[in-house]
Phi, psi and omega in degrees: 000131181268338175218161184289159174287137174244144176251142181200159174295153173299142182250151178300337181274355180287136181278136181285320183305319179296327178293318176298315178299318179300313181300311181298315178298315183293330182265000183299320178296325178288325176296320178294337175278354177103002183269126183259071171295149178302321180296346177288341187214006184292155177265175183295326179295318177293318176300314183293319178300315183292323177297317182292337181285350181217209181240093184282143178238142183242140169254126184240142175221127180049038177081002180244151179282122180239359178198157178202154169201149181238129178264131180243142175284172175305149184254136177290326180227131177196148172296342180258109182294332176302319181290346181268354179291136186293337180269000186250117170260165182220173175220159180201188184045046182269117182211146175228137176310131187310321180290348178250000175296146184070020177252001179103353181296312180299317176302314179298320178297316180296317179300321177302307185287332176299311180300313181299315180297315178300319179301328182267011174096003178291140175262336179224148171238126187239164177210168169228145176211167183298135179303324182276358179273070188296329178296321176290320179297318178297320180296313180298322179300314178299333177273002175102009177274148179230155176287133177233355180167189181227157174211156175237126184253148181293335188266001177238172182246023183215163173273137180264146169263132175266129177239147183215151181229132175288129181268149176274123181257167182285001180284000000 
């Protein structure tokens, strides 16, 4: 790396196709394992819609997007009742360029959104991932997330585990 990774909110001038490619590339190994996450095949319109539904953060290196995650506020309606709780925020579209995975970029992105969620009053930050993606579940567990339930989404081919972490607030 010639310069450090920088994190920033998504900007109106950011192009969506590179983010869609990043998501597909980052989720390719999961697709190879048989998991049909939406990010494995979504189009640019879906990427843009999902970004607009929350607060997207970008990781940049040498002027290119190498990571992303989107923070979502509590949802009024969801197949997942945990996501409807007013104190629970969640995240999705979490991806790091394959060559930079396990380099700390993902951890930095999560730390960013954990702080941001807490600043906005969240008491918990939640996610969902494939029940069979044991390597991801183990990583999230090491970061302080715990299993709180299950959900089944129409756009996936697996049962999801809902994981959540109690956030440290400034109080």
